[in-house]
N, C-alpha and C positions, 0 to 999 in steps of 0.2 A: 371611075369608081369614086365614091364620096369618102371623105375623111371622117370616120366615126370616132376618132380619138378626141376631137374638139368638143369639149363639154360646156363651153361658155354659152350662156344664153344672152339674147339681145337685151339691152337696157330697158326697152319698152316692156318686155315680158316680165322682167324682174320687178319693175314698178307696178305692173298689174298684179303680180302675186302679192306684193306688199300691201297694196290697196285692198285686195280681197281678204287678206289676213286681218287687217284693221276692221273691215266691215264685219267679218265673222265675230271678232272680239266684241264689237259694239252690239251686235245682235244678241250674243250670249249675255252680256251685261244688262241689256234691256230686259231680257227674260228673267234674269235673277232679281232685278229691281221690281218687276211686276209681281212676282210671287211673294206671298206672305213669309215671315220668318219660319213658320212651321212647315210650309210647303218647301221652302229652300232646304230646310234640314232633311226632310223626307227624300227629296230628289238627290241631295248630296250623299246621304247614307246608302240609298239604293244604287246610285252610280258607282260608288266605291266598292260596295259588296259585290256587285255584278262584275266589275273590272277585275277585282282580286280573284274571285272564283273562276273567271274565265282564264286568267293567267295561270292559276294553279292547275286547272283541268288540261290546259294545253302544254303543260310542262315548260311554261315560259319562266325561265329562271333569272331573267334580267331584273335589275332593280325596278320595283314598282314606283311610279312617280307619286308625288304628294297628292293629297285629296283635292286641292284646288285645280291641279293640272288634269286629274282624272275627271272632275266635274265639268271642266270646260270642254274636254274632248267628247265626253258622253253627251252633254247637253247640245253641243254643236251637231253631233250625229243625229240626235233626236229631232232637232229643228229642221234638218235637211230632209227628214222623212216625216213631214207634218201629217200625212194621212194616217200614219201609225201612232203618232203621239200628238193628237190635236190640241191638248191642253198646254203642252210646252210650246208648240208652234204658235198658238194664240198669244201666249205670254211673251214670245219674242217680238210680237207686233204691238205689245203694250195692252193687250186685252186680257181681262181676268174672266175666267169661266168657272162657274161653280158646278160641282157635281150634285145634282138633286135626283129625287126619285123619277122625275119625268125626263131627265137628261143624264143618263148614266154613261158609262164607258161605251164606245162604239161596239156594236155586236151583241150587246146584252138585251 
């Protein structure tokens, strides 16, 4: 029988997690740098409103983190689901996409 009480992770795995966390932070920062100030403000406001509404609806009564932490968490989630949020995913790669009449949101 194996010992399930040992919760220590190998050093290599901890280093991998730290590297992935740095990579995620760089991707989020790149997306924010690519967006215009107006777009950043819209994304921030929408992320915070959605997070707070979700916390309230779920009876989640823990302290709600600050706007910056919420923005990073929500933007990171949107980037990982690039097929659902193509404009934010493109921004994370340094590409700016404009919404025009010929290229609207997917599905329109």
